[in-house]
C-alpha positions in Angstrom: 110.6 193.2 -29.4 112.4 190.7 -27.0 111.6 192.9 -24.1 107.9 192.8 -25.0 108.0 189.0 -25.3 109.7 188.9 -21.9 107.0 191.1 -20.3 104.3 189.0 -22.0 105.8 185.8 -20.6 105.9 187.4 -17.1 102.2 188.1 -17.3 101.5 184.6 -18.4 103.7 183.2 -15.6 102.0 185.4 -13.1 98.5 184.3 -14.1 99.5 180.6 -14.1 101.1 181.1 -10.6 97.9 182.6 -9.1 95.9 179.8 -10.8 98.1 177.0 -9.4 98.1 178.7 -5.9 94.4 177.9 -5.6 95.2 174.2 -5.8 98.3 174.6 -3.6 96.5 176.4 -0.8 93.6 173.9 -0.9 95.9 170.9 -0.9 98.4 172.2 1.7 95.6 173.1 4.1 94.6 169.4 4.2 98.1 168.4 5.0 98.7 171.1 7.6 95.4 170.2 9.4 97.0 167.0 10.8 98.8 168.7 13.7 95.5 170.0 15.0 93.1 167.2 14.2 95.1 164.1 13.2 94.6 162.2 10.0 90.9 162.5 10.4 91.1 166.3 9.9 93.3 165.9 6.9 90.9 163.4 5.3 88.0 165.6 6.1 89.5 168.6 4.3 90.6 166.3 1.5 87.0 165.4 0.8 86.0 169.0 0.8 88.8 170.1 -1.6 89.0 167.1 -3.9 86.0 168.1 -6.1 87.8 171.4 -6.8 91.2 170.1 -8.1 90.4 166.5 -9.1 87.5 167.3 -11.3 88.0 166.2 -14.9 87.5 169.7 -16.2 89.2 171.7 -13.4 92.3 169.6 -12.8 93.9 170.3 -16.3 93.4 174.0 -15.5 94.3 174.4 -11.8 97.0 171.7 -11.6 98.7 170.2 -14.6 97.9 173.1 -17.0 98.8 175.9 -14.7 102.0 174.1 -13.5 103.1 173.4 -17.1 102.5 176.9 -18.3 104.3 178.4 -15.3 107.4 176.2 -15.8 107.6 176.6 -19.5 107.2 180.4 -19.4 109.8 180.5 -16.6 112.2 178.5 -18.7 111.6 180.7 -21.7 112.3 183.8 -19.6 115.5 182.2 -18.4 116.6 181.6 -21.9 116.0 185.2 -22.8 118.0 186.3 -19.7 120.9 184.2 -20.8 120.7 185.7 -24.3 120.8 189.2 -22.8 123.7 188.2 -20.6 125.8 186.9 -23.5 125.0 190.1 -25.5 125.7 192.4 -22.5 122.3 194.0 -22.4 122.7 196.2 -19.4 119.4 198.0 -19.4 117.4 195.1 -18.1 117.0 194.1 -14.4 114.8 191.0 -13.7 112.1 191.5 -11.1 112.4 188.2 -9.4 115.2 187.4 -7.0 117.8 184.8 -7.5 116.5 182.7 -4.5 113.0 182.9 -5.8 114.0 181.5 -9.2 116.2 178.8 -7.6 113.3 177.7 -5.4 111.2 177.4 -8.6 113.8 175.3 -10.3 114.1 173.0 -7.2 110.3 172.5 -7.2 110.3 171.0 -10.7 111.6 167.5 -9.7 109.9 167.6 -6.3 106.4 168.3 -7.8 107.0 165.8 -10.6 108.0 163.1 -8.1 105.0 163.9 -5.8 102.6 163.8 -8.7 104.0 160.5 -9.9 103.8 158.8 -6.5 100.5 160.3 -5.3 98.5 160.5 -8.5 100.0 158.7 -11.5 101.0 155.4 -10.0 97.8 154.8 -8.0 95.8 155.7 -11.1 97.7 153.1 -13.1 97.4 150.5 -10.4 93.7 151.0 -9.4 92.5 152.7 -12.5 91.5 155.6 -10.3 93.2 157.6 -7.5 90.5 159.9 -6.4 89.4 157.5 -3.5 92.9 157.5 -1.8 93.2 159.4 1.5 96.1 160.3 3.8 96.5 156.7 4.9 98.6 156.4 1.7 101.0 159.1 3.0 101.0 157.5 6.4 102.0 154.2 4.8 104.9 155.9 3.0 106.0 157.6 6.2 106.2 154.3 8.0 107.7 152.3 5.1 110.1 154.9 3.8 110.5 157.4 6.6 113.6 159.2 5.5 112.6 159.8 1.8 109.0 160.7 2.7 109.8 163.1 5.6 112.5 164.9 3.7 110.6 165.0 0.4 107.4 166.3 1.7 109.0 168.8 4.1 111.2 170.1 1.2 108.2 170.2 -1.2 105.9 172.2 1.0 108.5 174.5 2.5 110.1 175.4 -0.8 106.7 175.9 -2.4 105.6 178.2 0.4 108.7 180.3 0.0 108.3 180.4 -3.8 104.7 181.4 -3.7 105.1 184.0 -0.9 108.1 185.5 -2.7 106.3 185.8 -6.0 102.8 186.6 -5.0 103.2 190.3 -4.7 105.0 190.5 -8.1 102.3 188.3 -9.7 99.4 190.5 -8.5 101.1 193.7 -9.6 101.9 192.3 -13.0 98.3 191.2 -13.6 96.7 194.5 -12.5 99.3 196.5 -14.4 100.3 198.4 -11.3 102.4 201.3 -12.3 101.5 203.5 -9.4 104.4 205.0 -7.5 104.6 204.9 -3.7 102.9 207.8 -2.0 105.1 210.2 -0.1 108.0 207.9 0.5 109.6 210.4 2.8 106.7 210.3 5.2 106.3 206.5 5.2 107.5 204.9 8.3 109.8 201.9 8.3 107.7 198.6 8.3 107.9 196.4 11.4 108.9 193.4 9.2 111.2 193.6 6.2 109.0 192.6 3.2 112.0 190.7 1.8 112.1 188.5 4.8 108.4 187.6 4.8 108.8 184.6 2.4 111.5 183.2 4.8 109.2 183.6 7.8 106.3 182.0 5.9 108.5 179.1 4.9 109.8 178.6 8.5 106.3 178.5 9.9 105.0 176.1 7.2 108.1 173.9 7.8 107.3 173.6 11.5 103.7 172.7 10.8 104.8 170.3 8.1 107.1 168.4 10.4 104.4 168.2 13.0 101.9 167.0 10.4 104.3 164.4 9.1 104.9 163.1 12.7 101.1 162.9 13.4 100.4 161.1 10.0 103.3 158.8 10.5 101.8 157.5 13.8 98.6 156.3 12.1 97.9 152.7 13.1 95.0 151.8 10.9 96.0 151.6 7.2 93.4 149.3 5.5 95.1 149.2 2.1 98.6 148.6 3.3 99.3 145.7 0.9 97.9 147.6 -2.1 100.0 150.6 -1.3 103.1 148.4 -1.1 102.4 147.0 -4.5 102.0 150.5 -5.9 105.5 151.5 -4.7 106.9 148.2 -5.9 105.8 149.0 -9.4 108.5 151.7 -9.5 111.2 149.1 -9.2 109.6 147.0 -12.0 109.9 149.8 -14.5 
């Protein structure tokens, strides 16, 4: 019974992961466009992607809903694993790797902090946050460089690793892939170890992230600089 519940939670977690990935890829593309076209390119892709994930009907599904379901199902699976560990259930081997799970746990405070600063606080201050662009991030990079550089680099890099490491498992879970490998003896060794692909993806994204942060941080024209400062000051007033 518990094994069936665990498998069901895995399917739910996989579905929510793929749902949230639509938002992540759309949002990360905007940010990673900065090294190639400056803040203008980031803002351009922001305008194209914003109707998808900031729509009043889609946002609760693609962003907050998918993220919440993914985290809660993951925590529930973790509790089940701890129960099995205490009761010495030896016939169960979790599919996900330790590093994949740890990356997921590390993302919880990073995503929560990013959502608070980039979405929640501006919405409370202005009454709406859908008109903000990457000049807000540029302001944060100039005003609070250490926290903003480290925070965004960690968020995007860890998220890329977590998604790349879990994508294959998520797809197989959803399509119920029980097919065995064909002629394993005849298969040649892959050029790249599949287990290392998430690391390579994370390294590439990290490099682009640092380049994008540098470009955004050099933005000179920030029209709403004073308003942005008041948004951040509201954190200290709480």
